[in-house]
C-alpha positions as CSV (number, residue, x, y, z in Angstrom):
1,M,-48.2,20.6,3.4
2,P,-49.5,17.6,1.5
3,A,-46.9,15.2,0.1
4,Q,-48.2,15.7,-3.4
5,V,-47.5,19.5,-3.2
6,L,-44.1,18.8,-1.7
7,D,-43.2,16.4,-4.6
8,Q,-44.4,19.1,-7.1
9,N,-42.3,21.7,-5.4
10,Q,-39.2,19.5,-5.3
11,T,-39.7,18.6,-9.0
12,S,-40.0,22.2,-10.0
13,K,-36.9,23.2,-8.0
14,R,-34.9,20.3,-9.6
15,K,-36.0,21.3,-13.1
16,Q,-35.1,25.0,-12.4
17,D,-31.6,23.8,-11.2
18,H,-31.2,21.8,-14.5
19,I,-31.9,25.0,-16.5
20,E,-29.5,27.1,-14.5
21,L,-26.7,24.5,-14.3
22,A,-26.9,23.1,-17.9
23,F,-24.4,25.6,-19.3
24,L,-22.0,24.9,-16.5
25,S,-22.2,21.2,-17.1
26,Q,-20.8,20.9,-20.6
27,T,-18.0,18.3,-20.9
28,S,-14.8,18.8,-22.7
29,E,-12.5,16.1,-21.2
30,R,-13.0,12.4,-21.3
31,D,-11.3,9.6,-19.3
32,E,-10.3,7.1,-21.9
33,R,-9.1,4.4,-19.6
34,F,-12.6,2.8,-19.2
35,Y,-15.6,1.5,-20.9
36,Y,-18.8,2.8,-19.3
37,E,-21.5,0.1,-19.2
38,P,-24.8,1.6,-18.0
39,M,-27.1,-1.2,-19.3
40,L,-25.8,-4.1,-17.3
41,S,-26.4,-3.2,-13.6
42,P,-28.7,-1.5,-11.2
43,H,-27.5,1.2,-8.8
44,P,-24.7,-0.3,-6.6
45,N,-24.8,-1.1,-2.9
46,E,-21.7,-1.2,-0.6
47,H,-21.2,-4.9,-1.3
48,V,-20.1,-4.3,-4.9
49,I,-16.7,-3.2,-3.6
50,P,-14.5,-6.3,-3.1
51,V,-13.2,-6.9,0.4
52,K,-9.4,-6.9,0.4
53,E,-7.1,-8.2,3.1
54,I,-3.8,-6.9,4.6
55,A,-2.1,-8.6,7.6
56,G,-5.0,-11.0,7.9
57,K,-7.5,-8.2,8.4
58,K,-10.3,-7.2,6.1
59,L,-10.7,-3.8,4.4
60,K,-14.2,-2.9,3.4
61,L,-12.6,-0.1,1.3
62,P,-9.5,-1.0,-0.7
63,L,-7.9,2.2,0.6
64,W,-4.9,2.7,2.8
65,V,-3.9,5.8,4.8
66,S,-0.3,6.2,3.6
67,S,2.4,7.2,6.1
68,M,2.8,10.9,6.7
69,T,5.2,12.9,8.8
70,G,5.1,12.2,12.6
71,G,6.2,14.1,15.6
72,T,4.6,17.5,14.9
73,E,2.3,19.5,17.1
74,Q,-0.7,18.5,14.9
75,A,0.2,14.8,14.6
76,G,-2.0,13.7,17.5
77,H,-5.1,15.4,16.2
78,I,-4.5,14.2,12.6
79,N,-3.8,10.6,13.6
80,R,-6.9,10.5,15.8
81,N,-9.1,11.7,13.0
82,L,-7.5,9.2,10.6
83,A,-7.9,6.3,13.0
84,R,-11.6,7.2,13.5
85,A,-12.1,7.3,9.7
86,C,-10.3,4.0,9.2
87,K,-12.6,2.3,11.8
88,E,-15.8,3.8,10.3
89,F,-15.0,3.1,6.6
90,G,-12.9,-0.1,7.0
91,M,-9.5,1.2,5.8
92,G,-5.9,0.4,6.7
93,F,-3.6,2.8,8.5
94,G,0.2,3.3,8.1
95,L,1.6,5.6,10.8
96,G,4.1,8.3,10.1
97,S,7.7,7.8,11.2
98,C,7.7,6.5,14.8
99,R,11.4,7.4,15.3
100,I,10.5,10.1,17.9
101,I,8.9,7.5,20.2
102,L,11.6,4.8,20.0
103,D,13.4,6.0,23.2
104,D,11.0,8.6,24.6
105,D,7.3,8.4,25.3
106,T,6.7,12.2,25.4
107,Y,4.8,12.0,22.1
108,F,3.6,8.4,22.4
109,E,-0.1,9.4,22.7
110,D,0.1,11.1,19.3
111,F,0.7,7.7,17.8
112,N,-1.4,5.5,20.1
113,V,-4.4,5.1,17.9
114,R,-5.3,1.4,18.4
115,P,-7.9,2.3,21.0
116,I,-9.7,4.5,18.5
117,L,-9.1,2.3,15.4
118,G,-10.2,-0.9,17.1
119,D,-8.9,-4.4,16.5
120,D,-10.5,-5.1,13.1
121,Q,-8.4,-2.8,10.9
122,P,-4.7,-3.1,10.1
123,L,-2.3,-0.7,11.8
124,F,1.5,-0.5,11.0
125,A,4.2,1.3,12.8
126,N,6.9,3.0,10.7
127,L,10.7,3.4,10.8
128,G,13.2,4.5,8.1
129,I,15.8,2.1,6.7
130,A,18.6,4.2,8.2
131,Q,17.1,3.7,11.7
132,I,16.6,0.0,11.1
133,E,20.2,-0.3,10.0
134,D,21.5,1.5,13.1
135,L,19.3,-0.5,15.5
136,L,20.5,-3.8,14.0
137,D,24.1,-2.8,14.0
138,N,23.9,-1.9,17.7
139,K,22.1,-5.1,18.7
140,R,18.9,-3.1,19.6
141,A,16.3,-5.1,17.6
142,D,14.4,-5.3,20.9
143,K,13.5,-1.6,20.4
144,I,11.7,-2.5,17.2
145,K,9.8,-5.3,18.9
146,S,8.9,-3.0,21.8
147,L,7.7,-0.3,19.4
148,I,5.3,-2.7,17.6
149,K,4.1,-4.1,20.9
150,R,3.5,-0.7,22.6
151,L,1.5,0.5,19.6
152,D,-0.4,-2.8,19.4
153,A,0.5,-2.7,15.7
154,D,0.2,-5.5,13.2
155,G,3.6,-4.9,11.8
156,L,6.2,-2.4,10.6
157,I,6.5,-0.2,7.6
158,V,10.1,0.3,6.5
159,H,10.4,3.4,4.5
160,V,13.3,3.2,2.0
161,N,14.5,6.7,1.2
162,P,18.2,6.8,0.1
163,L,17.6,9.8,-2.2
164,Q,15.8,11.8,0.5
165,E,18.6,11.1,3.1
166,W,21.3,11.9,0.5
167,L,19.7,15.3,-0.2
168,Q,18.6,16.1,3.3
169,P,21.1,18.6,4.9
170,E,21.2,16.6,8.1
171,G,20.4,13.3,6.5
172,D,21.6,9.9,7.8
173,R,24.1,7.9,5.7
174,I,23.1,4.4,4.7
175,K,26.0,1.9,4.9
176,Y,24.4,-1.2,3.4
177,S,22.0,-2.0,0.6
178,P,18.4,-1.7,1.9
179,L,17.8,-5.2,0.6
180,D,20.5,-6.6,3.0
181,T,19.1,-4.6,5.9
182,I,15.5,-5.8,5.4
183,Q,16.7,-9.4,5.1
184,R,18.6,-9.0,8.4
185,L,15.4,-7.5,9.9
186,I,13.3,-10.5,8.8
187,N,15.9,-12.8,10.4
188,V,15.7,-11.2,13.8
189,V,12.2,-9.7,14.2
190,D,9.2,-11.9,13.7
191,T,6.6,-9.4,12.4
192,K,4.8,-8.5,9.3
193,I,6.8,-6.0,7.1
194,I,5.7,-3.5,4.5
195,V,8.5,-1.9,2.4
196,K,7.7,1.6,1.1
197,E,9.4,4.2,-1.0
198,V,8.9,7.9,-0.4
199,G,8.3,9.5,-3.8
200,Q,10.5,7.9,-6.5
201,G,9.1,4.4,-6.5
202,F,11.0,1.2,-7.3
203,G,12.6,0.1,-10.5
204,P,12.3,-3.4,-12.0
205,R,15.2,-5.0,-10.3
206,S,14.2,-3.6,-6.9
207,L,10.7,-4.8,-7.4
208,M,11.8,-8.3,-8.4
209,E,13.9,-8.7,-5.3
210,L,11.2,-7.3,-3.0
211,L,8.6,-9.7,-4.4
212,R,11.0,-12.6,-3.5
213,L,10.9,-11.6,0.2
214,P,8.4,-13.0,2.7
215,I,7.0,-9.6,3.4
216,E,3.4,-8.5,3.8
217,A,3.3,-5.8,1.1
218,I,5.3,-3.4,-1.1
219,E,4.0,0.1,-1.1
220,F,5.0,1.9,-4.3
221,G,5.5,5.5,-3.0
222,A,5.7,6.3,-6.7
223,H,6.8,9.4,-8.5
224,G,3.9,11.8,-9.0
225,G,2.8,12.4,-5.4
226,T,4.6,14.0,-2.5
227,N,8.3,13.7,-3.3
228,F,10.4,13.8,-0.1
229,A,13.6,14.2,-2.1
230,T,12.2,17.3,-3.6
231,L,10.9,18.4,-0.1
232,E,14.5,18.1,1.3
233,L,16.0,19.9,-1.6
234,H,13.7,22.9,-0.9
235,R,15.4,23.2,2.5
236,H,18.7,24.0,0.8
237,E,19.9,27.4,-0.4
238,D,18.6,28.5,-3.9
239,S,22.0,27.9,-5.6
240,I,22.2,24.2,-4.4
241,K,18.5,23.7,-5.2
242,K,19.0,24.7,-8.8
243,Q,22.1,22.6,-9.2
244,L,20.7,19.4,-7.7
245,S,17.0,19.7,-8.8
246,P,17.3,17.4,-11.9
247,I,17.9,14.3,-9.8
248,T,14.5,14.7,-8.1
249,N,12.8,14.2,-11.5
250,I,13.9,10.5,-11.7
251,G,11.6,7.7,-10.6
252,H,8.7,5.6,-11.7
253,S,5.0,6.4,-11.8
254,A,2.4,4.2,-10.1
255,D,1.1,3.1,-13.6
256,E,4.6,2.1,-14.7
257,M,5.1,0.2,-11.5
258,V,1.9,-1.8,-11.9
259,D,3.2,-3.0,-15.3
260,L,6.6,-3.8,-13.8
261,T,5.0,-5.7,-10.9
262,N,2.9,-7.7,-13.2
263,L,5.9,-8.6,-15.4
264,A,7.9,-9.6,-12.4
265,L,5.1,-11.8,-11.0
266,S,4.8,-13.5,-14.4
267,K,8.6,-14.3,-14.2
268,L,8.7,-15.3,-10.6
269,R,5.5,-17.3,-10.4
270,Y,5.8,-19.5,-7.3
271,D,9.0,-17.8,-6.2
272,A,7.1,-14.6,-5.3
273,R,6.6,-14.6,-1.6
274,C,5.3,-11.0,-1.0
275,K,1.6,-11.2,-0.4
276,S,0.2,-7.8,-1.5
277,V,0.8,-4.4,-3.1
278,I,-0.2,-1.0,-1.9
279,A,-0.3,1.3,-4.9
280,S,0.5,4.9,-4.0
281,G,2.1,8.0,-5.5
282,G,0.2,10.5,-7.5
283,I,-3.2,8.9,-7.0
284,Q,-5.6,11.8,-7.3
285,N,-8.9,10.2,-6.8
286,F,-10.9,6.9,-6.7
287,L,-10.8,6.6,-10.6
288,D,-7.0,6.4,-10.4
289,G,-7.2,3.9,-7.6
290,Y,-9.7,1.7,-9.3
291,Y,-7.7,1.8,-12.6
292,L,-4.5,0.6,-10.8
293,L,-6.2,-2.1,-8.7
294,S,-8.0,-3.4,-11.8
295,K,-4.6,-3.8,-13.6
296,L,-2.7,-5.4,-10.8
297,K,-2.4,-9.2,-10.7
298,I,-1.9,-9.5,-7.0
299,N,-3.9,-8.7,-3.9
300,A,-3.8,-4.9,-3.8
301,V,-5.2,-1.7,-2.2
302,Y,-4.4,1.8,-3.1
303,A,-3.1,4.6,-0.8
304,Q,-3.2,8.3,-0.4
305,A,-1.3,10.6,1.9
306,S,-1.7,14.3,1.0
307,A,-5.5,14.0,0.3
308,F,-6.1,12.5,3.7
309,L,-3.8,15.0,5.4
310,K,-5.6,17.9,3.8
311,H,-9.0,16.7,5.1
312,A,-7.7,15.4,8.5
313,T,-6.4,18.7,9.9
314,G,-9.7,20.2,10.8
315,D,-13.0,18.8,12.1
316,Y,-13.6,15.0,11.7
317,E,-16.8,15.7,9.7
318,H,-14.6,17.2,6.9
319,L,-12.6,14.0,6.7
320,Q,-15.7,11.8,7.0
321,Q,-17.3,13.6,4.0
322,Y,-14.2,13.0,1.9
323,C,-14.1,9.3,2.8
324,E,-17.8,8.9,2.0
325,S,-17.2,10.5,-1.4
326,Q,-14.4,8.0,-2.1
327,R,-16.7,5.1,-1.1
328,K,-19.5,6.3,-3.3
329,G,-17.1,6.8,-6.2
330,L,-15.6,3.3,-5.8
331,M,-19.1,1.8,-5.7
332,T,-19.8,3.5,-9.0
333,C,-16.5,2.3,-10.6
334,Y,-17.0,-1.3,-9.6
335,Q,-20.6,-1.3,-10.9
336,Y,-20.3,0.5,-14.2
337,L,-16.7,0.7,-15.4
338,K,-14.5,-1.8,-17.1
339,L,-10.9,-1.4,-18.3
340,K,-10.3,-0.9,-22.0
């Protein structure tokens, strides 16, 4: 069929689609966080997205795969899919809790993703503050060093979760302030450290103290996303759930934490030694991520957990399509949107 006829057929089909879809495309909601500037730029290319850096490695997308649960039957399949996506799209990867492979290699291959990820993207192992505390108390810091080396990781995420442990039926008890434990860790283990909350976020005093530390990044783990304190509470009997549920509503949103971080940075100035921020918790899409990154006055990327988990459980192509949509969305944001 001649090209001219094909073009006419395509145009006709497109116009028919416009007629049929017009009534489904009426807008009623408007995102009031941005100015839309259609007059100033052509269509974007991939270079419009600024390259960010974590652990000395460049991220083509300012997007971080936030730590998820480890040690389940599906963990290996999920982690391999996520590592493949991080390599293809240039993202960073935070593993789920690596506690299960500290002393036993049975599930090691579920976490061994560096061969898939390659050397160019950042990869961080993950342990909870209670495990770090116990290892340091028992003079077993070598276990932490060994974990990082075996995984060929760039450093360690320490997830700080006192409320989760407190509400968990079989939870660990934390004896020291997490700040003291992290300082001890810095003194004995020479590695890059990310400190992460798990669903409540950090208040202003905690943020201030973390920004003073020579750590690679703070990950918000803000209120609004997966809340592990709530998750643990659901594992109790109904009567206990009802009595304790109000405490899980406390915390700080990612938007609030951006403002608190900027305020703390303005006060600390040259005393701030933390290099970066990973904004996470309740980030639903690339618009939320772009908004938070545009506000932060420090090197920053944003992270998602449940969205990646949802798309990583099946075929890789499903996850690949999701990542491509985030890339295209971010290209649109950086080309046409400005904060109000």
